[in-house]
SEGU-187325 format. One record per residue (C-alpha): residue in one letter; x, y, z. Coordinates in steps of 0.02 Angstrom, whole numbers, padded with zeros to 5 digits, always signed. Example, Ala and Ser with C-alpha at 12.3 -4.5 7.8 and 13.67 -1.06 7.14 Angstrom:
<atoms>
A+00615-00225+00390S+00684-00053+00357
</atoms>
This chain:
<atoms>
E+00066+00239+01563Q+00101+00091+01677L+00251+00041+01570A+00317+00219+01573S+00304+00221+01762E+00397+00056+01771V+00536+00120+01659K+00551+00277+01765S+00565+00172+01923I+00695+00056+01847Y+00797+00205+01786A+00796+00284+01960G+00864+00124+02037L+00988+00102+01896T+01063+00275+01918M+01086+00245+02105V+01183+00084+02074E+01279+00166+01932T+01331+00310+02044K+01394+00187+02174C+01494+00091+02041I+01573+00254+01981H+01618+00299+02161V+01698+00129+02191D+01798+00141+02031R+01863+00314+02076A+01906+00257+02251Q+02006+00109+02184A+02094+00219+02056A+02138+00344+02193L+02231+00208+02288N+02366+00222+02154D+02430+00047+02190P+02500-00015+02023E+02594-00158+02103G+02441-00219+02196A+02534-00214+02363S+02372-00202+02461K+02274-00356+02410L+02086-00356+02421A+02002-00487+02528S+01893-00618+02445D+01733-00549+02520H+01781-00376+02454W+01796-00446+02278Q+01631-00537+02296A+01546-00377+02351L+01617-00281+02202I+01559-00414+02080A+01386-00418+02161L+01374-00229+02139Q+01420-00241+01954R+01299-00386+01930T+01160-00280+02004L+01198-00139+01883L+01197-00258+01735H+01029-00329+01789E+00958-00154+01808H+01013-00113+01631H+00937-00275+01568D+00770-00233+01650F+00777-00055+01581F+00807-00115+01403L+00671-00247+01409A+00544-00123+01476S+00589+00026+01367Q+00600-00079+01209H+00443-00181+01244P+00330-00204+01091S+00193-00105+01177A+00309+00040+01223S+00273+00208+01144P+00399+00284+01020A+00449+00412+01152L+00484+00273+01277R+00585+00176+01150R+00693+00328+01117L+00745+00346+01299A+00886+00218+01290A+00970+00309+01147K+00932+00481+01220Y+01021+00440+01383S+01161+00338+01300M+01113+00183+01397P+01210+00054+01293A+01370+00156+01310R+01341+00184+01496M+01310-00001+01523W+01475-00044+01440K+01576+00093+01525H+01513+00086+01704G+01439-00088+01706I+01581-00182+01624H+01734-00092+01557L+01792+00008+01709F+01776-00144+01821L+01869-00253+01696E+02011-00126+01698L+02013-00131+01888L+02024-00320+01881R+02160-00312+01748R+02266-00193+01853R+02253-00315+01998L+02313-00468+01902P+02368-00602+01942E+02280-00584+02111S+02112-00553+02026I+02120-00688+01892D+01980-00798+01961Y+01866-00649+01989M+01905-00579+01817L+01860-00744+01734A+01697-00753+01831F+01651-00574+01786I+01693-00595+01601Y+01578-00747+01592L+01442-00651+01684A+01456-00500+01568Y+01466-00610+01413Q+01308-00702+01464M+01216-00538+01492M+01274-00465+01325T+01221-00623+01234L+01049-00610+01314L+01032-00428+01259Y+01092-00474+01084E+00951-00600+01073T+00813-00497+01154V+00850-00312+01118P+00890-00301+00931A+00873-00111+00928F+01053-00099+00990E+01119-00254+00905E+01273-00169+00834T+01328-00112+01007W+01301-00284+01084I+01403-00366+00945E+01553-00254+00971C+01542-00274+01160L+01541-00463+01140G+01697-00447+01034D+01780-00341+01168L+01737-00469+01303G+01807-00609+01195R+01968-00509+01174Y+01983-00481+01362R+01959-00667+01392M+02091-00709+01261A+02215-00583+01332I+02217-00657+01508E+02238-00838+01451D+02422-00878+01479E+02416-01064+01518D+02306-01148+01388L+02351-01094+01211R+02202-01190+01143D+02083-01088+01251R+02172-00929+01198D+02147-00973+01015I+01965-01017+01045W+01930-00848+01125A+02028-00757+00991G+01913-00843+00866V+01760-00791+00966A+01816-00609+00970R+01862-00613+00785S+01691-00683+00741W+01599-00544+00833Y+01710-00406+00763S+01689-00475+00587K+01501-00474+00611A+01513-00293+00672A+01618-00245+00521D+01489-00324+00405K+01357-00210+00479N+01470-00056+00479P+01602-00085+00343N+01652+00099+00340V+01709+00104+00523G+01898+00091+00540R+01894+00054+00726L+01828-00122+00692Y+01973-00165+00576H+02092-00104+00709H+02016-00231+00829L+02040-00367+00698A+02221-00313+00672I+02260-00342+00854L+02182-00515+00845A+02282-00557+00689R+02444-00577+00789P+02564-00660+00754N+02517-00653+00568A+02609-00492+00526L+02546-00480+00346Q+02365-00495+00401Q+02397-00368+00538L+02467-00242+00413Y+02317-00271+00300Y+02193-00232+00440Y+02290-00080+00499A+02296-00014+00320R+02110-00047+00301S+02077+00042+00466L+02168+00198+00406A+02103+00200+00226C+01918+00171+00255V+01778+00299+00247K+01785+00329+00435P+01970+00303+00474F+02033+00260+00648P+02180+00379+00681S+02245+00279+00831A+02294+00142+00709R+02443+00251+00661E+02514+00223+00835S+02469+00039+00842I+02553+00004+00675L+02720+00057+00750T+02717-00096+00864L+02716-00200+00705L+02846-00095+00612D+02972-00065+00752P+03047-00242+00758I+03048-00256+00568L+03136-00088+00552G+03262-00145+00683R+03210-00028+00824T+03155-00163+00946T+03189-00348+00972P+03072-00456+00865K+02944-00558+00962D+02852-00714+00908S+02797-00691+00728Q+02745-00797+00581S+02828-00678+00457T+02919-00758+00312S+03064-00672+00225I+02950-00606+00088D+02824-00541+00215T+02963-00453+00309S+03024-00369+00149F+02848-00314+00106I+02812-00245+00279R+02982-00159+00285A+02945-00071+00120H+02781-00007+00192G+02865+00042+00355I+02987+00150+00258L+02843+00230+00164F+02743+00255+00323E+02885+00349+00407K+02958+00428+00249L+03131+00353+00275S+03269+00324+00147A+03220+00305-00036D+03366+00184-00060A+03308+00077+00087F+03133+00071+00012E+03201+00016-00157D+03304-00122-00074A+03150-00186+00018R+03040-00174-00137H+03168-00267-00242S+03185-00402-00109F+02996-00425-00105I+02972-00428-00294S+03118-00548-00322Q+03039-00677-00205L+02859-00653-00258D+02841-00771-00406S+02917-00922-00317H+02818-00882-00160I+02652-00881-00254A+02698-01048-00333R+02732-01124-00161A+02583-01045-00073T+02458-01106-00205A+02279-01075-00143K+02339-00987+00014W+02396-00842-00094K+02215-00803-00139E+02196-00720+00029Q+02376-00661+00044G+02362-00579-00126V+02212-00477-00070Y+02304-00422+00088I+02449-00363-00020A+02337-00275-00146V+02233-00183-00015T+02388-00130+00083N+02473-00065-00074I+02319+00032-00128A+02296+00105+00047A+02476+00169+00044A+02449+00245-00128S+02286+00327-00075S+02305+00513-00045P+02190+00650+00019S+02228+00732-00148L+02136+00592-00237T+01966+00601-00156A+01816+00619-00268Q+01782+00795-00205D+01959+00855-00235T+01973+00784-00410T+01804+00841-00471L+01774+01006-00383S+01940+01080-00332I+02042+01049-00489T+02015+01125-00659E+02072+01035-00816A+02211+01162-00838E+02279+01120-00665V+02289+00932-00695P+02470+00925-00760A+02534+01022-00609K+02432+00913-00490I+02500+00754-00570E+02676+00824-00553V+02651+00859-00368L+02586+00683-00337S+02725+00605-00439S+02856+00694-00334D+02772+00649-00168F+02882+00524-00076T+02744+00411-00012F+02626+00416-00160S+02755+00392-00297R+02839+00244-00213A+02678+00164-00153Y+02611+00177-00330L+02772+00098-00396L+02757-00045-00271T+02574-00070-00317M+02603-00077-00504S+02766-00177-00500T+02678-00307-00391F+02529-00307-00510S+02644-00326-00660L+02731-00479-00588V+02567-00559-00535L+02499-00539-00712E+02644-00643-00777R+02566-00795-00693V+02445-00816-00838G+02311-00946-00802D+02352-00962-00616K+02182-00951-00530N+02264-00917-00363V+02307-00740-00420F+02130-00699-00479P+02078-00613-00315H+02231-00499-00321V+02198-00456-00503H+02014-00425-00467V+02054-00304-00325L+02176-00206-00436L+02051-00200-00578S+01919-00137-00456F+02037-00001-00399I+02082+00047-00578S+01898+00051-00624S+01860+00166-00477F+02007+00278-00519A+01957+00290-00701S+01784+00349-00652I+01854+00503-00564K+01873+00654-00676Y+02057+00692-00711A+02122+00556-00591A+02123+00436-00739D+02281+00525-00797L+02372+00433-00657L+02337+00264-00739D+02472+00281-00871H+02588+00166-00773V+02465+00021-00762P+02546-00133-00845W+02419-00133-00985S+02513-00252-01101E+02530-00386-00967L+02348-00360-00920V+02289-00386-01100I+02387-00549-01113F+02320-00609-00945L+02139-00571-00987N+02149-00642-01164K+02210-00805-01089L+02045-00818-00995L+01956-00840-01162K+02024-01017-01166F+01930-01058-01005E+01775-00948-01007R+01646-00891-01135P+01663-00710-01190D+01486-00670-01132Q+01534-00727-00956L+01688-00618-00955M+01600-00463-01022P+01422-00462-00956D+01304-00317-00987N+01304-00280-00802V+01462-00296-00698F+01356-00331-00544P+01207-00433-00607T+01074-00454-00474D+00941-00543-00575Q+01011-00717-00542V+01014-00804-00374D+01194-00863-00389N+01262-00689-00427L+01331-00652-00255P+01481-00550-00195L+01649-00633-00222P+01749-00675-00065E+01871-00532-00096D+01727-00408-00111Y+01705-00423+00077L+01890-00387+00103I+01886-00219+00014R+01720-00152+00079G+01723+00015+00166Q+01880+00081+00081M+01866+00257+00015W+01903+00203-00164S+01782+00055-00162Q+01635+00170-00124W+01627+00209-00309Y+01636+00027-00361F+01499-00076-00277P+01312-00049-00303V+01222+00005-00144D+01131-00161-00122W+01271-00277-00179F+01299-00351-00005A+01115-00358+00042R+01089-00542-00004E+01111-00684+00118H+01277-00771+00088D+01337-00940+00148E+01471-00900+00278E+01591-01030+00209D+01579-00960+00033R+01653-00797+00094Y+01822-00872+00129L+01955-00870-00006E+02055-01008+00074L+01936-01155+00097A+02016-01310+00171S+01959-01413+00022T+02052-01300-00101I+02221-01287-00015K+02352-01397-00094
</atoms>
């Protein structure tokens, strides 16, 4: 009862400060001063930061009290009931950060101070209030991204904060692999690596809970490559540009001839590029595979549609419709022609992750009633040759275990590429529910370890 009274008192004080913060934000927004002509005095900034600090401390006290081990279940539910984590982020941090951002460069010192203050508070909550861990993780990623975005002078600091944000977002995606919004965050942080950006945007759109806004964001990547805007700093190679252009044409349903030119340019460079990239292509190959599969994915190929909505007699007509669909037919062609060329690199371990992802996709497809009819164009002959070659390096019982996902041995852990395809609609039918439950050495999750790159 005493704890409940304390929580009630804290909440009353919190709402008063929150109301004042909302009023201040609206007042500043009403000034409509985009150029920052009327600068704020230093003591005004200090007062604003002090107000925000007070609100953050009130939230901290509320969470500690309401989530105390001795708190009743009803008391523990209050934070979620009143959307306290979201309110803390919105009114305690985000709106003030946007005010500071609009006032740059005048506000740079105050913005840095506030980011560090908010980051420290979020870290404290992450360590002491695990009930809302997922929210704290994403907020820490957002703060890292804000800090990165305002760093114009020291590129090393910018890279450090990009890494901090990426680490938090990756942790968030591990906990919620089906949420497309998190991959969208990672896509923005992938700049200037255009191939990695495209991969994350594709993953964001093709996951179980897609993030529709990624369709707008992806245009900022496609516009310069399609010649609509002047290219900015980018790490794109010629082959990456051809690959992204092909997907840009598919994305916007442009000329079929232009798509074929881009596809041919990509395929013609691929073999020599893999040879030069060596171990780096392990990761690049997964990016390419996932992006191709995402483009070929269609609402017409969901499990519900293929098992409930279509009768066996309707299959030929359905296949015909898909085959004539501009995006699906050409994305499928790009996927399988890439796969076919990759399979020609028999014995090259750097292509194994790409091959594994495609085999995972094919396995998932084959498990859907009627959809297996779409697998006629898989390069089966090349695949047989590629897999038979493995018999020279591995024992047959290792290649064909009784259980594809054995969990009875300690060293049977997810492969690095497994983490890169989690959350996709098609991969839902592939992994066992508890496949990612085991603790995994962080370094072992990376396809491109420094010690393996030649």
